[in-house]
Residue frames as a rotation matrix with the C-alpha (Angstrom) as fourth column:
MET 1
-0.900 -0.321 -0.295 101.95
-0.165 0.876 -0.453 66.22
0.404 -0.360 -0.841 130.33
ILE 2
0.189 0.981 -0.039 98.77
-0.479 0.127 0.869 64.39
0.857 -0.145 0.494 131.34
PHE 3
-0.877 -0.458 -0.147 98.56
-0.072 0.427 -0.901 63.43
0.475 -0.780 -0.408 135.01
GLU 4
-0.050 0.899 -0.436 95.91
0.528 0.394 0.752 62.14
0.848 -0.192 -0.494 137.38
GLN 5
0.806 0.300 -0.510 96.97
0.587 -0.300 0.752 63.84
0.073 -0.906 -0.418 140.62
THR 6
0.160 -0.738 0.655 99.19
0.049 -0.657 -0.752 66.65
0.986 0.153 -0.069 141.88
ILE 7
0.582 -0.076 -0.810 101.07
0.813 0.076 0.577 67.11
0.018 -0.994 0.106 145.13
ASP 8
0.603 -0.322 0.730 102.37
-0.067 -0.932 -0.356 70.53
0.795 0.166 -0.584 146.19
THR 9
0.530 -0.501 -0.685 105.57
0.845 0.386 0.371 70.36
0.079 -0.775 0.627 148.24
TYR 10
0.150 -0.451 0.880 106.55
0.223 -0.852 -0.474 74.05
0.963 0.267 -0.027 147.92
GLY 11
0.311 -0.120 0.943 108.33
-0.753 -0.637 0.168 75.25
0.580 -0.762 -0.288 151.04
LEU 12
0.919 0.013 0.395 109.17
-0.273 0.742 0.612 71.72
-0.285 -0.670 0.685 152.21
MET 13
0.127 -0.963 -0.236 112.76
-0.986 -0.097 -0.134 70.57
0.106 0.250 -0.962 152.46
CYS 14
0.015 -0.260 -0.965 114.35
-0.321 0.913 -0.251 67.16
0.947 0.314 -0.070 152.03
PRO 15
-0.995 -0.008 0.101 113.21
0.055 0.793 0.607 64.50
-0.085 0.609 -0.788 152.90
VAL 16
-0.432 0.901 -0.047 109.61
-0.097 -0.098 -0.990 65.73
-0.897 -0.423 0.130 153.31
PRO 17
-0.042 0.471 -0.881 108.80
-0.959 -0.267 -0.097 66.01
-0.281 0.841 0.463 149.55
ILE 18
-0.648 -0.241 -0.723 109.77
-0.498 0.851 0.163 62.35
0.576 0.466 -0.671 149.06
ILE 19
-0.937 0.347 0.027 107.78
0.173 0.532 -0.829 61.28
-0.302 -0.772 -0.559 152.11
ARG 20
-0.208 0.902 -0.378 104.70
-0.449 -0.431 -0.782 63.14
-0.869 0.007 0.495 150.84
THR 21
-0.213 0.057 -0.975 105.18
-0.966 0.139 0.219 61.68
0.148 0.989 0.026 147.36
ALA 22
-0.919 -0.181 -0.351 105.36
-0.140 0.980 -0.140 58.15
0.369 -0.079 -0.926 148.78
GLU 23
-0.708 0.706 0.014 102.18
0.099 0.120 -0.988 58.72
-0.699 -0.698 -0.155 150.79
LYS 24
-0.049 0.713 -0.699 100.29
-0.734 -0.500 -0.459 60.11
-0.677 0.491 0.548 147.79
ILE 25
-0.345 -0.158 -0.925 101.39
-0.897 0.346 0.276 57.53
0.277 0.925 -0.261 145.23
LYS 26
-0.986 -0.042 0.160 100.44
-0.099 0.925 -0.367 54.54
-0.132 -0.378 -0.916 147.39
ASP 27
-0.257 0.966 0.037 96.77
0.057 0.053 -0.997 55.45
-0.965 -0.254 -0.068 146.92
MET 28
0.048 0.217 -0.975 97.07
-0.906 -0.401 -0.134 55.68
-0.420 0.890 0.178 143.13
ALA 29
0.837 0.279 0.470 96.55
-0.053 0.897 -0.439 52.89
-0.544 0.343 0.766 140.60
ALA 30
-0.161 -0.906 0.392 99.46
0.418 0.297 0.859 51.38
-0.894 0.302 0.330 138.68
GLY 31
-0.288 -0.060 0.956 100.13
0.957 -0.062 0.284 53.38
0.042 0.996 0.076 135.52
GLU 32
0.805 0.588 0.076 98.71
0.578 -0.807 0.119 56.64
0.132 -0.052 -0.990 136.84
VAL 33
-0.184 -0.875 0.448 100.91
0.682 -0.442 -0.582 59.75
0.707 0.199 0.678 136.76
LEU 34
0.594 0.237 -0.769 101.59
0.766 -0.457 0.452 62.02
-0.244 -0.858 -0.453 139.72
GLU 35
0.290 -0.478 0.829 102.76
0.311 -0.772 -0.554 65.62
0.905 0.419 -0.075 139.26
ILE 36
0.341 -0.286 -0.895 105.06
0.928 -0.052 0.370 66.80
-0.153 -0.957 0.247 142.06
LEU 37
0.621 -0.128 0.773 105.54
0.152 -0.948 -0.280 70.55
0.769 0.291 -0.569 142.55
ALA 38
0.557 -0.518 -0.649 108.67
0.812 0.179 0.555 71.49
-0.172 -0.836 0.521 144.50
ASP 39
0.861 -0.373 0.345 111.11
-0.216 -0.883 -0.417 74.28
0.460 0.284 -0.841 145.17
ASP 40
0.489 -0.742 0.458 113.83
-0.510 0.183 0.840 72.25
-0.707 -0.645 -0.289 146.95
GLU 41
0.348 -0.371 -0.861 116.40
-0.913 0.076 -0.402 71.38
0.214 0.926 -0.312 144.28
GLN 42
-0.595 -0.554 0.581 117.43
-0.701 0.712 -0.039 68.28
-0.392 -0.431 -0.813 146.25
ILE 43
0.325 0.811 0.486 114.35
-0.335 0.579 -0.743 66.59
-0.884 0.079 0.460 144.77
LEU 44
0.611 -0.143 -0.779 116.19
-0.788 -0.009 -0.616 66.44
0.081 0.990 -0.118 141.43
GLU 45
-0.520 -0.811 -0.267 118.56
-0.711 0.585 -0.390 63.89
0.473 -0.013 -0.881 142.99
ASP 46
-0.725 0.211 0.655 116.25
-0.493 0.506 -0.708 62.25
-0.481 -0.836 -0.263 145.51
LEU 47
0.265 0.964 -0.014 113.21
-0.706 0.184 -0.684 61.54
-0.657 0.191 0.729 143.34
PRO 48
0.307 -0.168 -0.937 115.01
-0.814 0.464 -0.350 59.60
0.493 0.870 0.006 140.56
ALA 49
-0.765 -0.637 -0.095 116.70
-0.468 0.651 -0.597 57.41
0.442 -0.412 -0.796 143.19
TRP 50
-0.537 0.659 0.526 113.41
-0.517 0.236 -0.823 56.89
-0.667 -0.714 0.214 145.03
CYS 51
0.437 0.715 -0.545 111.62
-0.870 0.182 -0.459 55.97
-0.229 0.675 0.702 141.78
LYS 52
-0.076 -0.566 -0.821 114.32
-0.704 0.613 -0.358 53.46
0.706 0.551 -0.445 140.85
SER 53
-0.925 -0.367 0.098 114.29
-0.317 0.603 -0.732 51.78
0.210 -0.708 -0.674 144.26
ASN 54
-0.518 0.804 0.290 110.47
-0.297 0.149 -0.943 51.63
-0.802 -0.575 0.162 144.37
GLY 55
-0.600 0.208 0.773 109.68
0.637 0.709 0.303 50.53
-0.485 0.674 -0.557 140.82
HIS 56
0.567 0.758 -0.324 108.21
0.399 -0.596 -0.697 53.80
-0.721 0.265 -0.640 139.57
ALA 57
-0.063 -0.568 0.821 109.20
0.997 -0.067 0.030 55.74
0.038 0.821 0.570 136.43
LEU 58
-0.078 -0.053 -0.996 110.28
0.223 -0.974 0.034 59.37
-0.972 -0.219 0.087 136.41
LEU 59
0.413 0.381 0.827 108.79
0.853 0.156 -0.498 60.61
-0.319 0.911 -0.260 133.13
ASP 60
0.178 -0.292 0.940 109.92
0.583 -0.738 -0.340 64.23
0.793 0.608 0.039 133.07
SER 61
0.025 -0.199 -0.980 111.38
0.878 -0.465 0.117 67.08
-0.478 -0.863 0.163 135.10
VAL 62
0.331 0.134 0.934 110.59
0.649 -0.751 -0.122 70.69
0.685 0.647 -0.335 134.24
ILE 63
-0.186 -0.489 -0.852 112.72
0.914 -0.405 0.033 73.40
-0.361 -0.772 0.523 135.83
GLN 64
0.030 0.258 0.966 111.49
0.613 -0.768 0.186 76.99
0.789 0.587 -0.181 135.70
ASN 65
0.085 -0.044 0.995 112.54
-0.399 -0.917 -0.006 79.90
0.913 -0.397 -0.095 137.93
ASN 66
-0.798 -0.522 0.300 113.82
-0.495 0.283 -0.822 77.67
0.344 -0.804 -0.484 140.77
GLU 67
0.048 0.830 0.556 110.56
-0.810 0.358 -0.464 75.71
-0.585 -0.429 0.689 140.75
TYR 68
-0.886 -0.433 -0.166 110.36
-0.459 0.764 0.453 72.09
-0.070 0.478 -0.876 139.73
LYS 69
0.357 0.933 0.048 107.59
-0.881 0.353 -0.314 70.00
-0.310 0.070 0.948 138.23
LEU 70
-0.789 -0.614 -0.036 108.30
-0.604 0.762 0.235 66.29
-0.117 0.207 -0.971 138.18
TYR 71
0.281 0.909 -0.309 106.13
-0.954 0.300 0.016 63.55
0.108 0.290 0.951 136.75
VAL 72
-0.765 -0.512 0.390 106.14
-0.594 0.795 -0.122 60.00
-0.248 -0.326 -0.912 138.08
ARG 73
0.098 0.753 -0.651 104.26
-0.728 0.501 0.469 57.01
0.679 0.428 0.597 136.65
LYS 74
0.147 0.036 0.988 103.33
-0.892 0.437 0.116 54.54
-0.428 -0.899 0.097 139.38
GLY 75
-0.661 -0.432 -0.614 104.74
-0.631 0.762 0.144 51.08
0.406 0.483 -0.776 138.86
ARG 76
-0.023 0.642 -0.766 103.11
0.048 0.766 0.641 47.83
0.999 -0.022 -0.049 139.87
């Protein structure tokens, strides 16, 4: 997956990963992709809902050894 920026939310629990994601993505250009690294499985439910309500696209979720890599394309 090609991405422009990464945010590391390891060790942070809900809702902090979503808050950090929102802060990071607001400084990105439309169409850019953000990689989110997390270890709180709640992000698997929270991030798709957040993307839908904020006009962003969740491109992929990779789960490996209780660690999650999620990729979001910024909407308009």
